[in-house]
N, C-alpha and C positions, 0 to 999 in steps of 0.2 A: 384357912390355908388353902391356895390352889392346887387341883390335882394335876399330875402331867398327864400330857396327851396319851391318849389309848393306843396312838399308832407309833408312838416312841417306844423304842426297844429298852431293855432293861439297864443296860449299858449308858442308854442316852441319858435315862431318867436319874442314873447314878453320876451323871458329867462327865462320863467315858463317849469316845467317839467309837461306833462299833466297826469292826476290823473290815476291810473289804472283801468281797468275794472271792478275789483270787488269794488271799492271805488266808481266809477261811477254809478253803480247797486246800492249801499247802500246808496248815498247821498239823493235820493230821496226820501226813507223811514223816514231819519232822520228830513228831511227838511219839510215832511208832515204836514200840521195843521189839528188839531182837529177841525171839522164842528159839531156845535150842530144840535140835532134833530128837532129843530124849524124850523133853516134854509132849511135842507134839506126836510121839510115836505111842506113849506111855498114857496119854492123857483117854484116848477113846477106850484103851482096855480099862482104865481105872474107873471110867465112867460105868462099862457095863459090868465091873464087878461089884461097882456100888449098888446097882441097879438089883445084882443077883442077892447081895446081903439083906436088901431090903426086902426082897420078896420070900427071903429064906427066914426072915425074922417074923413076917407075916404069918409064913406056913407053921413056925414053931409055937406059935403063942397059946397054943394049948397044953404043950409040954410044961414039966416043972419047972422053976427058976434056975436051980443048979443044973439040970440037964441042957436048958436051954442056954446058960451061960458058956456051957463048956463046946456046944456045938458053935456058938457064936464065934469063940475063941479061936475054933481049929478052923473054921471058915474064913475069919479076918487073918488069920496066919497064912492060910495058904493064898488069899487072893494077895497080900504081901509078897509071897514068895515066887508066884504067877509075875508080878511084875518086876520083880528084881532079874529074876532069871531072863526074862525079855529083853531089859535093858544091858544086862551083861552079854546075852547074845548078840543084840543089836551092835554093842559097842564093838565085838570083837568083827561082826561080819561086815559091818558098814562105815564104824567111825573111824578105825584105823586106816583102811583103804582111801576113804576120803580125806583125811586129813595127809597122809602121804601124798594123796594126787595134787591137793592143793599145793604142797611144798614142792613139788617137783614142776608145776605148772609156773610157778613162780621163778624157780631157777632156769626154766625154759625162755622165761620174758626178760631174764636177765643177759640172755645169750649162750646159756649153758646148754648145748644140744646135746649132750651124752646122758642126759638125765631119764633113767627108764624106772618105772615101778616095778615092785617085787612081786605085786598079787597077781601078776599078768597070768599066773601059772593056774590060777584058779578055774574050776570046771563050773563055771555060772556066768551070770549077767555081768556080774563085777569083775572078773577075769575077762569076760569079752572086752568092758571098758578098758582094762589095763592094757591087752593086747593092742586094742585100736590106738589107744596113746602113743605105745610105744612104737608102733609102725609108722604115727604120723611123727613123731621126733626123728626117727631115721630117716623119715621121707626129707624132711627139713635139713638134717645134716646134710645129706647126699646134695640137696638143692645148692645149698651154702656153698659146700665143696666145689661143685660145678662151677658155680658164680665166680667163685675165686679163682678157678684154674683159666675161666674165660675172660679174667678180668686181667689177669697177668700174661695172657695169650694177646688181648688186645694191646696193652700197653707195652709190650714188647715189639708188635707190629707196628705199632704207632712212633715208636722211638727209631724203629728201622726205617719208616716212610720218612719221617723227619730228616734222617740223616742222607739218607736217598735225595730227598728233596735239595736239600743244602748242596749236595754235591752235584746235582744235575745243575741246580742254577749257575754254581760257578763254572760247570763245564760249556753251559750255554754262553753264559758272559765272555769267557775265553775264547770260544769258536766264533762269534759272530764278529769281533773286531779283524783277524784277519780274512773272514770272509768277506767285511765291505772290502778289504784292498783287493781281495781276487776278483769280486765284481767288478769294481773300477779299472782293475788293468783290462780285463777282456773287454770293456766296453770300448777303451781307448783302442785296443787291437783292434777290434770289430771297424770302427771307424778309419782306422788306416789301411785297411785291406781294399785293393780294388773291386770295384762293383762286380767284375767277372770272377773273382777268386773262388775257387770252390770251397776255400777254408770258412767262407761267411756263414755255411749250413752249419759246419762245427761250432762255430762261435755262437751261433743261436741256440744250439743244443746245451752248449757250456752255460750260456747264459740261464737257461730256462732250468738247468740242474742246481745251479747256484742260487737262484728264486726259490726252488723246493726245498736245499737246505734251510735257507734262512726262514722259511715257513716252518720247518719242524721244529728249529731252534726257538723261534719265536714262542710257539705252543709249549714247548719245553718248560720255556723261561716265565709263561704265563702259568702253567700249571704249581711250578713250584714257587713263584712270589706272586700271587694274585693281588691284583690290584681293587680295592673297593669303588663301585661304580659311584660317577659323579652324575648325579641324577637332576633332571630338570623337567618343567612343564614343554613338551613337545609333541606336535602331532605326531601320533605313531603310522599313521597312512604315510607319510613322507619318509620316515626310516624303513619301514618296507617297501618302499618303492624304489628307494635309492639300493639297497641291496638287490632287488628284483632287476633292475637297470644292469647292475653289473653281473650279475650272472646270465641274464641273457647273452653277455659277450662271452662267455664260457660255453654257451651253448651252440656259439655258431658252427662248429664242426658238426653237430647232430642235427638230426630232424627232431629237434625237441622244442615243443610250446609252451612257453612260461605264460600262463594268465594271471593276472592279478586283479583280484576282487576286491576293492578298497570300501570302508564302510562308507554311507552317505554323507555324514557329516565330520568335520574335523574330530579327532580322536584324541582330546588332551591326555595324555598319559604321562606321570611322574617316571622317566627313565633315562639312561645313558644310553643317546643314540649311537654313540661308536659301539659299544658292548655289544646291544641288542640286535646292530648289524652285523657282529661278527656273529652270534648265533646263527640268524639269518641264512647269513653266506655258507657256514658249516653245513647248515640242513641243505640248502638247496644244492650245493656242490655236491653232498652224498646223493641228492635225488636224483642228480645230472649222470653221476657215474653208475648208479641203479639200473639206467635205462641202455640197453645195448644198441640200439639200433635208433628207432623214432618212438615217439612217446610226448606224455604230455605233463604238466606240473602244474598244479592250481592253488594260488598263496591267496586265502582270504583272511580279511582283518573283519572282525566282528566286535561290537559293543553287547554284552552280557552283564547285567546289572552291575556290580562295581568291579567288573573284569573286562580287561578287552583281551581277545582270543585272536590268535594268529596260526592259523591252518597250513601246513603244507604237504600237500597230497601228490604223490607220483604214480604213473604207472609201471614201475619198473619190476625188477625180478622180486623184490619182498626180501623178507627176514625171516629164516628158519625159527621154528618155534623153540628151538633148542638156544639159539644164539641170541633172541631177543631179550630174555632176564640180565643179559650179560652187556649190554651193548654200550651202557653208560660207563662202564668199570674203566679206569684210566689203563693206557695200553692195548687193550683189548681191540682186535680189530680183524675182519676178515678179508680185508684187501691186503696183495702182496705188498703195495707201496705206500702203505697207511701207517699212522703213529700210534691210533688207537685214543689221541688226546681231544680231538674234535666235538663228539659228542658230550664228553666229561666235562670239557670247560663249556660248554654251552648250557649242561644242565647246572653246573654250579654258577655261572652267571643269573641264569633266570631265578634260581633261589634266593641269590642275593638281591634281587629286585623284590622279593617276597613273593615270587609264583612259584609256578610247577610245569612241567614239561608231561605228557602223557605219548605214549605211541602205542599204534595199532597196525598189524603187517598180516597179508595173505600172500604166501609164498606163490610167484607167478603172477599174481595180481595188483600187487603196489604197496606203498608204505605211506602213513598217515601220521604227521607231528600235527600235535596241539601245545603251544605255549600260551599258557596263562599267565596275565601280569594286572595286577592292583590298579586302578587308574591312581591312586595316592598310596606312596608308600608307608607303613604305620611307623612310626620312630620308636626306638626302642624305651622301655620305661625306665627310668631313674631308679637306683637303688635306693631301697628306703633307709 
């Protein structure tokens, strides 16, 4: 009868396949038996007592049998008594607090944050553990209450803003219709007036005020009912150049030089050219208004990795540090004739394009806005 190969394991020789190494490593974990803390605590003491009994037996070999048995009985009873007392003491001092702590942890995990352990009054390490646990639960409870309060506040504020937005949208819509009629009448009156009539200057001022009201109403309506961007691949240099050309007309009354530095190559960016043009006009008009007499505005378009960067830097008055964190808030303005909606709308438009707006300013030295736009918008993932 042929002998099995010496390299084969015992399982293979018996017709069984050996378990993979991973299974062999995991199997001891699955077979591990949980040993109670009583056994772990008493076992070392028991080993020491048994060794003592063995030494005691060896030391009492010379005694008579009756005396030896009596001494052994007393020693064994003492060892058993010591183990029993130790178990009782450990159960009272450790097991009961640990069971209570485990129960309270389960309650806290279930959301019951009024659970507290009773052994926190003990003046030992177990008491320290209980006091720390109670303190942690109180902090969790206070944090939960604060989060709920903030949530209610935010919900109330959101409902208030939604109501105000609907009201503003309705008012803006109702104002624009008669405003268009007023603008038409003013235009007709201006055409019918003689060229030498002094009322022509008044008509011009009225026309400008009507345009200002229409701009404010349009911003308010845009803020209340924003439109999603209609993006397409288009050269960002052309979009920015269009805004710069328009803003140069606004800067004719001041000695302001607007310099445009475009990217060397056509910069194809997926964007809504009308909305991005609106963003740049807001930034450029703010820059023009921040320059009192003469100054310079530099508009730069660059390509950085997967982003296109538009920088609008001016040499105007700058923004005070206390105002800088609030400039993107709706209706926040430091200008007497401003609505405070321009920068808020600009940031919302940029964020809807997947980009961001950053600002830096030094009082008396000017302000720089950086608009970052991704070259390609990331489509939202479908819900699983």
